[in-house]
N, C-alpha and C positions, 0 to 999 in steps of 0.2 A: 804356597808361600816359600820363597827362597830363604836360605840361611842368612844372607846379607840383610834382607828385609826384616827378619826376626831380630837380628842384632841391632838394627836401627831403632826398632820399636822398643826393645829392651832399654837402650840408652835414653830414649825419650821418657820412658816410665821412671828410670833412675833419676833423671833431672827433676821430674815432677815430684818424686818422693823426697828429694833433697829440699825442694821448696816447701813441701808440706811439713817437713821436720822443722824448718826455720819458722814457719808460720805458727806451728804448735808451740814452739819454744817461746815465741813472742806472746802467744795467748796465755801461757802459764805465767809469764812475768806480769802481764796485765792483771791476771786473776789474783796474784799475790798482792799487787798494788791495790786492787779493789778491796781485798780482805783487810789490808792494813788501813785503808781509808775508812772502811765501815767501822772498824774498832775505834779509830780516833773520833769519828763522828758520834758514835754511841756513848763514848766516855765523856765527850764535851757536852752532849745533851744532858747526861746524868748530872754533871757538875753545875750546869746552868739551872736545872730544875731545883737542885738542892739550894743554890744561892737565892733563887726566887722565893722558895718556901721560907727561908730564913728572913729575907727582906719583907715578905708579906706579914710574918709574925711581928717584926719590928714596927711595921706601919700600924698594925692593930694596936700595939702598945702606945705608940705616939698619938693615935687618934683620941685616946682617953683624956689627954691633957692639951690638945691643940685648939687653936682659935678656928672660927668658921672658915677663914681664908685658907688656913693650913689644911683643914679637913678636905676642902675642894681639891687641893694639890695631891693629897693622899689618895683620894678617890680616882683621880686621873692616873696616878701611877699604878694603882690596883687594876684599873681597866686595861692598861697596857700590858700588865703582867698576865692577865687573862688571855689577851690576844696572843701573846708569846706562847702560852700553853697550847693553844690551838695550832700554832705553827709547828711546835714540837711534835704534836700528834701526827701532822702530815709528813714531817721529816721521818719519823719512826716507821711509817708505813713502808718506807723503802730501805729499811735497815733490818738485818737479822735480829731476832729477839727470842728470848726463852719462851717456850710454849707454856700455856696455862696448864693447870692440873689435869683437866679433861683431855686435852690433846696429848699430854704426856702419857696418860694411861692408855689411850687408844693407839697412838702412833709412835710413842717413844720420843726421845729428844732429837727430832728431825726438824730441820729448818724449813718452814712452810712459807716463808716470805717470798713473794714474787717480785723480782727486781724491776721489771719494765711495766710501764703504765698499760701497754697493750695486753700484756699477760694478765694483769689484774682485771681489766675490762672483760677479757675473754672468759676468765673463770667466773666472774660475776654473771655474765650473760648465760653461761652454761648452767649455773645454779638456778637462774630464773626459769630457763627452759625445762630443767629437771622438775621443778615445782609444778609447772603448768602441765607437763605430760603425766606426772604421777597423780595430780588432782583429777584429771580426766579418767585415768585408769581406775583410781579408787572409787570414783562416782559410778562408773560402769560395773565395777566389782560389787559394790553395795546393792545396786539395782538388781544384778543377777542373783545374788544370794537372797534378796528380799522376795523377788517374784518368781524366779525360775528354779533355783537349786536349794531346796530346804534340807541340806545335809550338813552334818557336823564337820565333815572333812573340808568342804568348801568354806565354811565359816572360819575354820582354823587357818586356811590359806589366806583368807582376807585379813584376819587379825595379824598373822605373821607379816603380811605385806605392810600393814600399818606400823608395826614395830620397826621393820627395816627402814621404812620411809622416814620416820621421825628420828631414828638413830643417825641416818645418813644426813638429814638436815642439820642436826646439832653439830656434826663433824664439819660439814661444809661451812656453816655459819661461823664456827670457831676459826677456821682458816681465813675466811673473809674479814673477820674482826682483826686478825693478826696483820692483815694487809690494808687496814685503814677504813674498813666499813664501820659506820657509827651505829649499827643496830645494838641496842642495849636494853637494860631494865627487864620488865616483865615479858617482852616479846622474845627474849632469849630464853628465859626460864620456862615459858609456855611450852616449848617443844620438849623440854626435859620431862615436864609433868605429863604431856601427851604420850611420850615414850613409855613412861611407867604405866599409865592407864591402859595402853594397848597391850603391854606385857601381861597385866592382870587379866584382861579380857581373854588373852590367848590361853591362860592357864585355867580359866573357869570351866569346870567339867560339865558335861551334858547332864541335864536334869530339869525338873519342873521350873525352878527359879530362873534358869538360863532361858528356857523357852518363853517365860512370861515377859522377859526383858528384850529378847532377841529382835523382834520387829521394830520396837521403839528405837533401839540402838542403830539398826540399819537405816531406818528413816532419818534419824539424826545425822548419820554419816553421809547420806545423799544430800541433805540440806547443807551440811557443812562444806562439802566439796563444791556445791553450786555457789555458795557465798565466796569461797576461796577463789573460784574461777572468776567471778565478778570483780573481786578485789584485784586480782592480777591484771585483768584486762584494763580496768580503769586507772589503777595506780601506775602501771607502766607508762601509760600515755601521759598522765599528770607529771610523773617524774621526768619524762623526756622533755616536756615543755619547761619545767623549772630548771633543769640542767642547762638548757639552751639559754635561759635568762641569767644563768650564773647564780641561782638562788639555792641550789642543792648540790651536794657532793656527788661526783660521778660514780661512787661506790655505794650510794644509798640503795636499799633493797625494798621490794614490796614486802609487806608484813600482813599477818592475819589479824589485823586490828585497825585502830584508827590513831593517826599521829597528827601533830599540829599542821604539817605541810599539806594535809589533805583537805583542810578547811575550805579552800577555794576550789569548788568544782566537784567534790566528792562527798558532800554532806548527805546526799541522797542515799548513800550506803549505810548510814547510821541505823535506820529502822531494821534493815536486814541483820546488822550486827547485834543490835539489842535483842531481836527475836531469837537469834542463835544463842546469846548469853542466857536468856531465860529458859531456853530449851535445856541447856546444861543444868540449870537449877531444877527443872522439872525431872530430869534424869536422876539427879541426886535425891530428890524427894521420893521418887518411885523406888529407888534402890534402898533407901532407908526403910521404907515400908516393907519391902521384900525381906530385908534383914531381920525384921521382927516377926516374920511368918513362922508358924510352928514347924513347918517342914524345912526351913532354911538351915542348912548345916555348913555351907561353904563360906569361908572367910572372905572370898573375893567380892561378895555382895556388899558388905559393909565398907571394904577398902575402896571399891569403885565409887560408892556413894560419897565418901570423903574426897576422893580425887576429883569427881565432877563438881563438888562444892568448891574446892580450891580453884578449879578452872573458872567457874562462874564468878567468884569473888575477884580473882585476878583480872579477868577480861573486863568485867563490868566496871569495877572501880578505876582501872587504868583508863578505859575509854571515857568514863565520866569525868575523871581528873583532867584529861586533855581538852574535853569540850568546855569545862568550867574555866580553865586557864585561858582558852582562846576567847571566850565571851568576855572575860575580865579585861583581857588585852585590848579587844576591840572597843570596849567602853572607855578605857584610858586614852586610846587614840582619838576617839570622838571628842572627849573632854578637852584634849590638847588643842584640837582644831578650833573648838568653840572659844 
């Protein structure tokens, strides 16, 4: 290549570099404008929420001395206030916000809000795939430990995998909740309890008590993974249909339980879920029995019994509550039609 050709190429690169600098300068300006707009929006939403709370309190006080006609007007305003709160929730999903205590402890004060809808969906889909792949891996791991590798080392690897899996789920779910996902209540707490249970299993030393419970726990793990796979397969299809009809939020997730939106088409999963819940109760009863054994000296036995009992009560009562509410709602709808 001649010197003249090199000089021409250098001049072309220099022109492109100047354009890049201008483009980057514009980008920085737009970024500053975006940050300023985010601050204004967040501040305005905060003021609106405060005003609506104060108005709601005033309406409650007015309702005590109002006529039937005025009470109807109050209910109408309160209904509109509730709708606005849902709109604020959707708005805040696209605005930076302070992390909760858990994310602050794990990640620090890092902004985890994804600004584009495409990025939110991509992260949500990646979360669902992670759950599916890990469910299959955990099922195969439990089967391998149960039938092929009766060694403490392989059991420790399996239990460590459970701890890592549930810890990762809690972090990812917290990020999704910061981005507008509506998963809440027991189905959030459930994974924290499962993380604790897996951690206690990991620290349980080798001994007679451990061997007495080992096969029962591995069998339970296989069944739990099987049910979770069923739930993912059928819930993802049901959510896809409901999103297409506009009846569900695009960031709704599959859960390891039963929610009201599953009533149509997924009630056949209830027997599998209830069987799993009662297996958790059976695990708790077995461990309480082992904790009273004269040779039992490990604190993990009683702690695991309590944890399995908490999981049973949380899962069973939450599922029962959802089913009861749905039956009552269906009865009310039938009565209105009649």
